[in-house]
N, C-alpha and C positions, 0 to 999 in steps of 0.2 A: 834424719836417720831413725830407723825403727829400732827400738830396744830389743835386746836378746830376751826372748820369752821362753827359752828352752827349759828353764827351771820354774817357770810360772804356771801354776795350776789355776784354771778358771772354768766356769760353767756358763752355759747359755740357757736361760730360763724361758725364752720365747717372747716375753713382752717386748714390744718395740714401738717407739714413737712413729707416728705417720710423718712423712716429709712435710715441710711447711707448705701451706696452701692446698694440701690434698685433703679431700673429704671423701669418705667411703661412699656416701650416698650419691656422689656424682660420678662414680666409676662404673664402667661396664664390667661384666665378669671377666672378660679378656684383659682389660686394663688392670683389674685387681690381681689377677694371676701373674701378670707381668711385674707388678709391684712386689709381690711375694718372691718371685724369681730373683729380682734385682736385690732384694733385701738379703736373701740367702747368699747371694754372691758377695755382698758386702761383709756378711759375717765370716764367710770363708776367707776373704781377703784379709780380714783382721786376725786370722789365725785360728778360728774355730774349726776344728776338724770335722765334727758332726754337729751341725747347727740344728737348733730347734726352729721349726717353721715360725715365722713372725706372727705373734698374736695381736693382730690389728682389730679383730672383732670381739665383741662381748662374749665371753666363754659360755655363759648360761644360754644366751640367745642363739648362738651358733649350733647348739645341740637341741634346745627346746623347740625352736621354730620348725625344724623338719619333723621332730617327734610329735608335736601337737597338730601338724597338718593331717587332717582326716584322710587325705588321699595316700599318705605314707604309712598309715597305721594298719597293723595286722589285728590289733586289739587296742583298747585304750592305753596310751603311753608305751606301746610296744611298736617300735618302728620296723617296717619291712626291711629285710636284709638288703635288698637292692636300693633302698632309699637312704641307707646309713652310710653316708659318704662325707668325709672331711674335705671341703672344697679346696683348701690350701694345698692339699697333697697332689692336686692336678698340676701344680707348678713344678713338681719334682721331676728332674730328668732321670730316665732309667739308669739304674746303677748308683744313683746318688743316695748316700746315707743321710737321714735326718732323724731327729728326735721329734716326737709328737706330743702336743699339749692336749690333754683331755681332762675334763672335769669329772667329778664322781657323781654317782646316782643320788647320794644323800644331799649334795649341794643343789642338784636339780630339783629334788623333791622339796627341800626346805624353801627354795625360792618359789615354787609353784603352790605349795600347800601349807607351809608353815609347820606348826606343831601338831597338826592333825595326825590321825593314826590310820592310814590307808596302806597297809602292808602290801596288798596286791599291786597297787600303783608303784610303790617303791621297788618291788620285785621286777615289774615290767620296765621301769627306768633302768635298773641294773642290767637287765637283758639287752635293752636298747644300747646302752653304753658299750657293752661287750660286742654288739653288732657293728658299731662304729669302728671298734678296734680290729675286728676280723674281716673288714671289707676292703676291697680294692687290691690293686696290684702290689701295693707297698707292704702288705702284710705277709707276703709269701716268702 
């Protein structure tokens, strides 16, 4: 029997363990998106009204890999608007509300450059993160 959670306040931060025997490097994009969809359904079945998409991938890499890809760049560390997409959001059904996990530009900068002082790069990373937040059908 499920306990009454009407008076229980809880939050969903996004981090989520992979199912046993599942490895990300062995999944196709379609299989990965299906895993995200199933995990969102599990969270909602557990009573989370607005789940955060499951954070299976490394947060820094999921933003830096597309940003650092020369084909995606408008200028160094500034991603083109059309390339700024959070893959996991493709698993969202239209009308479904989700919370989004996003890293900040300072974390991206420190990971890539440490304690150096390239303010132009930090500024471009900040603009890139903003482009991830403003892209796609989910931002409307």
